LUMKOLZA-876510 format. One record per residue (C-alpha): residue in three letters; x, y, z. Coordinates in steps of 0.001 Angstrom, whole numbers, m for minus. Layout:
<ALA, <X, Y, Z>>
...
//
This chain:
<MET, <0, 0, 0>>
<PRO, <1466, 3382, m977>>
<ASN, <1882, 6246, 1448>>
<TYR, <m660, 8962, 670>>
<LYS, <m491, 12658, 1509>>
<LEU, <m3344, 14923, 414>>
<THR, <m2627, 18660, 527>>
<TYR, <m5392, 21249, 288>>
<PHE, <m6751, 24338, 1980>>
<LYS, <m8707, 24073, 5231>>
<LEU, <m11903, 23529, 3222>>
<ARG, <m14003, 20644, 1913>>
<GLY, <m13868, 22059, m1619>>
<ARG, <m12078, 20211, m4380>>
<ALA, <m10405, 17683, m2079>>
<GLU, <m13529, 16346, m384>>
<THR, <m14398, 13679, m2942>>
<ALA, <m10936, 12177, m2447>>
<ARG, <m11471, 12305, 1318>>
<TYR, <m14765, 10424, 926>>
<ILE, <m12944, 7729, m1059>>
<PHE, <m10237, 7451, 1586>>
<ALA, <m12839, 7290, 4357>>
<TYR, <m15059, 4724, 2647>>
<SER, <m12097, 2509, 1759>>
<GLY, <m10503, 2716, 5208>>
<ILE, <m7192, 3916, 3792>>
<ASN, <m4888, 5838, 6098>>
<TYR, <m3486, 9045, 4631>>
<GLU, <m1995, 12321, 5764>>
<ASP, <m4536, 15112, 5341>>
<GLU, <m2386, 18250, 5202>>
<THR, <m4479, 21415, 5440>>
<ILE, <m2928, 24697, 4368>>
<GLU, <m3782, 27963, 6083>>
<ARG, <m4311, 30954, 3788>>
<SER, <m1510, 32728, 5682>>
<VAL, <1119, 30322, 4262>>
<TRP, <m374, 29999, 779>>
<ALA, <1701, 32856, m674>>
<GLN, <4890, 31047, 392>>
<LEU, <3749, 27602, m768>>
<LYS, <2272, 28576, m4150>>
<PRO, <5584, 29368, m5935>>
<THR, <6913, 25909, m5016>>
<LEU, <4069, 24088, m6809>>
<LEU, <4422, 22993, m10413>>
<PHE, <1053, 24417, m11499>>
<LYS, <524, 26793, m8526>>
<GLN, <m2672, 24919, m7561>>
<LEU, <m4096, 22662, m4889>>
<PRO, <m5083, 19930, m4183>>
<ILE, <m2077, 17690, m4607>>
<LEU, <m1916, 14010, m3767>>
<LYS, <1518, 12575, m3047>>
<VAL, <1635, 8826, m3723>>
<ASP, <4957, 7764, m2242>>
<GLU, <7283, 10091, m4209>>
<ILE, <4909, 10876, m7084>>
<GLU, <2789, 14048, m6968>>
<LEU, <m586, 14125, m8700>>
<ASN, <m2439, 17360, m9296>>
<GLN, <m6028, 18053, m10435>>
<SER, <m8783, 17065, m8046>>
<THR, <m10688, 14947, m10562>>
<ALA, <m7590, 13021, m11623>>
<ILE, <m6768, 12412, m7948>>
<ALA, <m10253, 11126, m7152>>
<ARG, <m10376, 9023, m10316>>
<TYR, <m7039, 7387, m9469>>
<LEU, <m8197, 6622, m5919>>
<ALA, <m11523, 5296, m7203>>
<ARG, <m9735, 2890, m9550>>
<GLU, <m7421, 1746, m6772>>
<THR, <m10359, 1068, m4422>>
<GLY, <m12969, m434, m6774>>
<LEU, <m15191, 2662, m6799>>
<ALA, <m14696, 3601, m10465>>
<GLY, <m17285, 1241, m11990>>
<LYS, <m17203, m2483, m12622>>
<SER, <m16611, m2375, m16391>>
<ASN, <m15195, 24, m18949>>
<ILE, <m18676, 1262, m19866>>
<GLU, <m19582, 1790, m16201>>
<GLN, <m16325, 3696, m15701>>
<ALA, <m17191, 5893, m18686>>
<GLN, <m20670, 6540, m17254>>
<VAL, <m19189, 7467, m13868>>
<ASP, <m16625, 9770, m15496>>
<ALA, <m19337, 11445, m17562>>
<ILE, <m21422, 12186, m14457>>
<VAL, <m18452, 13615, m12572>>
<ASP, <m17295, 15701, m15538>>
<THR, <m20820, 17041, m16084>>
<ILE, <m21152, 18047, m12440>>
<ASN, <m17758, 19759, m12666>>
<ASP, <m18778, 21661, m15820>>
<PHE, <m21678, 23215, m13926>>
<MET, <m19763, 23799, m10682>>
<ASN, <m17034, 25580, m12667>>
<LEU, <m19577, 28142, m13871>>
<PHE, <m19580, 29740, m10420>>
<PRO, <m17285, 32796, m10092>>
<TRP, <m15193, 31387, m7253>>
<THR, <m12396, 33937, m7668>>
<GLU, <m14547, 37045, m8218>>
<ARG, <m13555, 39640, m5611>>
<ASP, <m16500, 42025, m5991>>
<GLU, <m19108, 40480, m3679>>
<ALA, <m22070, 42206, m5349>>
<VAL, <m20988, 40971, m8786>>
<LYS, <m20306, 37507, m7391>>
<GLN, <m23733, 37286, m5764>>
<LYS, <m25499, 38392, m8956>>
<MET, <m23567, 35846, m11025>>
<ASN, <m24290, 33080, m8498>>
<GLU, <m28002, 33883, m8553>>
<ASP, <m28062, 33795, m12344>>
<ILE, <m26295, 30419, m12451>>
<VAL, <m28585, 28949, m9778>>
<THR, <m31650, 30176, m11661>>
<ASN, <m30657, 29409, m15240>>
<ASN, <m27983, 26701, m15265>>
<ILE, <m28260, 24500, m12187>>
<PRO, <m31801, 23262, m13025>>
<ILE, <m30355, 21789, m16244>>
<LEU, <m27819, 19842, m14175>>
<LEU, <m30366, 18687, m11609>>
<ASP, <m32961, 17650, m14210>>
<GLY, <m30344, 15647, m16096>>
<LEU, <m28959, 13946, m12982>>
<CYS, <m32467, 13092, m11834>>
<LYS, <m33225, 11415, m15179>>
<LEU, <m29907, 9538, m15070>>
<LEU, <m30596, 8249, m11567>>
<GLY, <m34160, 7235, m12310>>
<ASP, <m35379, 4718, m9743>>
<ARG, <m31953, 3203, m9100>>
<THR, <m30179, 3289, m5748>>
<TRP, <m26885, 4542, m7226>>
<PHE, <m26040, 6495, m10372>>
<VAL, <m24231, 3622, m12105>>
<GLY, <m24540, m125, m11654>>
<ASP, <m25665, m1851, m8490>>
<SER, <m23199, m391, m5992>>
<VAL, <m21864, 2960, m4879>>
<THR, <m19238, 4685, m7024>>
<TRP, <m17269, 7862, m6691>>
<ALA, <m19874, 9607, m8873>>
<ASP, <m22312, 9223, m5956>>
<PHE, <m19675, 10623, m3594>>
<HIS, <m18994, 13558, m5920>>
<TRP, <m22697, 14376, m6153>>
<ALA, <m23050, 14268, m2354>>
<VAL, <m20080, 16617, m1919>>
<CYS, <m21176, 19083, m4603>>
<SER, <m24805, 19092, m3455>>
<ILE, <m23664, 20577, m135>>
<THR, <m21975, 23405, m2021>>
<LEU, <m25032, 23936, m4220>>
<SER, <m27241, 24185, m1138>>
<SER, <m24880, 26745, 391>>
<LEU, <m25278, 28800, m2817>>
<ASN, <m29083, 28727, m2393>>
<ALA, <m29839, 26134, m5049>>
<ASP, <m33193, 24606, m4073>>
<LEU, <m32731, 20853, m4154>>
<HIS, <m36110, 20047, m2581>>
<ASN, <m37737, 19664, m5998>>
<TYR, <m35341, 16756, m6584>>
<PRO, <m36174, 14281, m3803>>
<LYS, <m34388, 11387, m5535>>
<LEU, <m31141, 13365, m5669>>
<LEU, <m31522, 14414, m2045>>
<ALA, <m32168, 10788, m1098>>
<LEU, <m28994, 9761, m2927>>
<LYS, <m27004, 12368, m973>>
<GLU, <m28495, 11002, 2254>>
<ARG, <m27680, 7395, 1267>>
<VAL, <m24053, 8367, 710>>
<GLU, <m23880, 10261, 4006>>
<ALA, <m25459, 7314, 5853>>
<LEU, <m22710, 4906, 4796>>
<PRO, <m20984, 4192, 8137>>
<GLN, <m17496, 5175, 6983>>
<ILE, <m18745, 8405, 5367>>
<ALA, <m20910, 9253, 8366>>
<ALA, <m17871, 8840, 10635>>
<TRP, <m15798, 11140, 8409>>
<ILE, <m18537, 13793, 8309>>
<GLU, <m18734, 13717, 12099>>
<GLN, <m15002, 14262, 12566>>
<ARG, <m14101, 16579, 9675>>
<PRO, <m13446, 20265, 10327>>
<LYS, <m16511, 22490, 9997>>
<THR, <m15873, 24818, 7059>>
<PRO, <m18105, 27050, 4895>>
<LEU, <m17213, 25247, 1638>>
//
């Protein structure tokens, strides 16, 4: 088993799906959280000036989706066949496309709020309608067992709720989030993780 070190800010954010995979799989790892006060010193030392980073022994992986996908493959959470893996990847990539619409780096709060409201009103319903149709009456998005696509939805749905997206018109998606959070390993992680706004 490799030694894992996950480095990210003191947030759930883009590292949380990887943390869910670690928690569910019972894999020990070092969860290094970076304070904003040291970010200016750390950033120049990073190849792409971004977090998260996962160190696997001596190899550093960047990009949150690549990190989670690698961990999912290592732990059997990527899908049971090539077509299932493609379905899982498509769900995750679609969620990311919509989450990336939000102006995370906008400094003008009034502009940011207006943009967020517009995205929640005009774009997020497209995502939620599509995910609801994909899920249908199944327990999990793909196949007959949980995958990292379910984890990613659960993580991102928390962020969407914090941005005032109304998920109550999508009871099947809310139920999926609750199923993920009720998994004993995930529930234990949620109980112990730091309380952060995002």
